[in-house]
N, C-alpha and C positions, 0 to 999 in steps of 0.2 A: 439545508431548506433557510431561506430568510426568514426572521419572525415578520408576524403578521401586525400590523400597527392598528390602533383604534384611538377613538376619543372616550376616556370613560367619564361616564355622567360625575359632576362635582371637579374635575381636574381642566384646567385651562392650557396645561402642556401637553404635549404628544406624549402617551404611554405606550411603551413595547410591549405586547401583550401577545404569547403564542395560543393557537387553538389548540385544544387538545388532538390527540391522533383519532382519526376515524376509525371504530373497531369494525371490523367485518359484519355483524349485524346489525351496525348501524348503517354501512354501505348496503346492504340488503335492502333495509327498510324504506329508504331513499329511492332504491331502484324500482322497490314494487310502486310505491307513489308514483313516480314518473309514468313507469310503463302504465299504470292505473287512467292516471289523468290525460295523457299526451300520448301513449302509446312508444313512446320513446325507448330505445333498448341501451340499457347502460352495462355493459359487460366488464367482469372482475378488474380487465387492466385499465378502466377509466375511474380508477378510485381517484388519482391525483386531478384530473379534468373537474371533477365533482366536487372537490374540497376547497379547489381554485376558486368554484364561482359560488360556492355556499359562501366559504370566507369572505369576499367582496361584498355581499349582500348583508352578511352577519357584522363587518366591522361597519356598515352605515347606520343599521341599526344599535350597535354598540352590545350585542349578544355575543356571547363566548362558548356557547353550550349549543352542539350540533341538535340534542334532542328539544333544547327552548325552542330553537327556531323552527325547528320540524312541526312541533306542536303549534307555533304560532303562523304559520303559512296555511294552515287548516282552520283557522279559528276568525270568524267575522268577516266586516267588510275589508278591514286593515289587512288581514290575513291574506284576503282574494288579491287586493292592489299588489302584496307585496310576492305574492306567488306570481302573477305577471311579470314583474320585475326578474325572478329569478327566472322564469321560462323564457325571458328575452336574452337572460346572457349564454342560456344553456343550448338554446336552438339558432340562435342568429349566425348564420354562416357567411364566409369570406363572399362579399357580391362586390361586384363594379359593373359599370355600365360597359357594353359591348362584350362582356365576360366570354361568351361563345358565341364567334363569330359564326362557327359552321351552322348554328341552329337558326341565326338570322338569314344565311346563306341559304339554306335550305327553304325557310320559307318566303323569299325573295324570289330564288332563281325556280323553284317548282311548284309551290302552291299558288303563288299569286298570278302567274300568267297563266295560268287555268282560271281564276276567278276574272281576269282582264276578258276572257271570252265572254262571259254573262253580262257583261256591264256594258255592251252595246245597245238593249233594249232598254235598260233601267237600269240604276245604282245600286251596287252589292252590298250587300251586308255584311260583313267580317267580324265574329264575335271571338277572343280570344280570352283564354282563363291563365293566369301564372300562377301556379300552385307552390306555397311558400317562397313568395314574393319577398320577404325581409322589407329592408328599407326602400325599397321602388325600384334600384337600378335595371331589374331584368325586365318589370311591365313596360316602365317607360323607353327601354330598348328598344322592345319589341314595337311600340306604337310609332316611334320617331321612324324605324326601317318599314313598317308597314304604310306610314304615310308618304314617306319620300317615294318607296317605290311605285305607287300607285298613282302619284302625281307625275313621275316621268313615263308612266304608261297611261297618261292623259284619261284616267280611269275615276267617274264617279263613286263615289263609296260612302257607305255608313261603317264606323269603326267603333267599336263597345270593347274594353280590356277589365276585365275581373282579377284583381289581384287579394289575394288570399294568404292570411299566415295566421299562426296562433298567439304571436306576440303582437299585443297592442300597441306597445311602444314603437316598434318597427313600423306597424301602419299608420300610425300618428306622425312620423318622420317622412315615411311615404308621401300622405295625403299634401303636405306642405311642399314637397316637391325643392326641396333647397339643398344643395350640394356644394363643396368646397372647390378649391380650385383643384386641390390633388384628386378630388373623385372623379372630374368630369376631362380628367387630362387625354383620355383614350379618345374622345369625340373629337370630330375634326369640325375645322372652323364653320363650315358652311353650315352643319348642323347644329353648332352651337349660336349660330345668327338667327338661325330659322326656329328652333324650340326653347331657346332659355333666354333670361332678362338676368343682367348683373343687378344685384341687389345693394344696397347703401354700406353692406359690411364686407363688399367684395367678395360675394357667394354668388352662387347662379341658380334661379330657380325656373322650375318647367315652366313653359308658357302656359296661361290660362285655358287656352284654346284644347291644347293636349293633356293636359291636368285634368279636364271636363270627361275626356275619353276614357280615364282610368277610373276605375270604381273601387277603393280598398275595403275588404270586406273582414273581420274576425274571423277564422273556421279554425276547428280542431279538427284535422287530419282523421281522427277517428270518427267524426261524427259527418264525414263527406257525403254519403249514402243517403243521409236525409238534409243535404244542404240543397237550399232552395235556389240552383243556379241550374238553368235549361240546357241545351244543346249548343253546342260550341264547335268552332270551325277549326281553330288551333288550341291543343293544350300543351303547355311547357311545364314538367315537375322534374327539376333536377336537382341535386343535392340535396332531396329531401330523404328519399327511401333508404338511403344509409342507416337513418337512425330506427329503421323497423328491423323485427326476424323476417324470415324469408316467408312465413304464410300471411303476414300482414302487408308485407310488399306486395303478394299477388291479389289481396284484396283491395288494395289500393288500385292498382294497377287496374282490374277487372270494372272497378265503377269508374273510374277516368274513361274506358273505352267506353261505357255505358254513356259517359256523357257527351261523346264525338257526336258530331252530325253525318250523315254518308259522307265519304269523302272528305272525313276531316284528318288532322294530322294529330297524334299523340305523340310527344317527344320527353323522351328520359333522360337520366344523365346515362352517360356511358361506363357500361361494369356494373349499374345499382340492380339490374333485375335480368338474371340469366335464364334461357330456356322457358320464357314466358308464352304462352299461347291462349287465342281470345279467340272465340268462334268468329266474331265478326271485324278483327282484325289482321291485317296482313304486316309484315316486314317492310319497312320501305328503305332502301339502300341510300345511303349517301354520306360520303366521306365526314369522320370523327363525331358522327351522332348515333342516336340507338331512337328511332323513329319507326310509328307504324299509321297505317292508313284503314282506316275504316272501309269497309266495303260500300259499294254505291251501285244504283242500276245506271248505267251509262247509256244516255240517248243516243240512236243512230246517227254517226258521222261525227261523234265526239270522242275524242282520244282518253279524256281524261286523267287523271294522276299516276303517271307510269311509275310504277314501283322498279 
């Protein structure tokens, strides 16, 4: 194990200093706190993951004792700010633009054509919720895909994307909408021209028009039932449920289903929720996705979204 390094008060040179070994009781103490505050489940085999992330924050603060840091994050304004930094390290998962191409294909090939039929008389409104949006790549990918496809369909529409996450740091990044060349490498040139502007430091920022369509909101998934969020046409919640136990996953999925408009789509991560049933939704079969459709009253002569 490599030594942990920190700057100690009063020393100008870099001092190598090891963090103490985390005892089982200390791990359980942290696991209980994380589950209570975030719902995040931390099994015993994740102790090295926890120690690594605690160590990064403790070194930044010059703290070399797990108990001292444990007490610090629970006290006062500075503790609250530090807690957010820690949660950011623990929960922000790998994300990138166009990561789940099958999800975008499902939305564009199966859902949007149905909404196109509605825009003959008047513009349609499409409300999307990206749950666990991290630094914004997922909600912006969805917004670009919807905008591009609706333009191809020559359909007038209004788009609103709600992007929620527990990490305020990730949300701040998403609101700015600025990404490096490496982060946007999967985006085709046409989309880069249509939806991005090159910044002075050779980064890429989402155009203001698209940024205005995406609203980033802080939300602890444990409070999802009380969230002031209306009915949604599309809800995407991927790579988030893995942090929770089975009962919590079911509760979260039930609440998300309750937030769906009739005929709306709920898209979860493949393998994250097995044998889940809800009285108002049915499984929607599409390659490489775990999707569900909320039931609707289908007018005569309208085929609706076929499962």
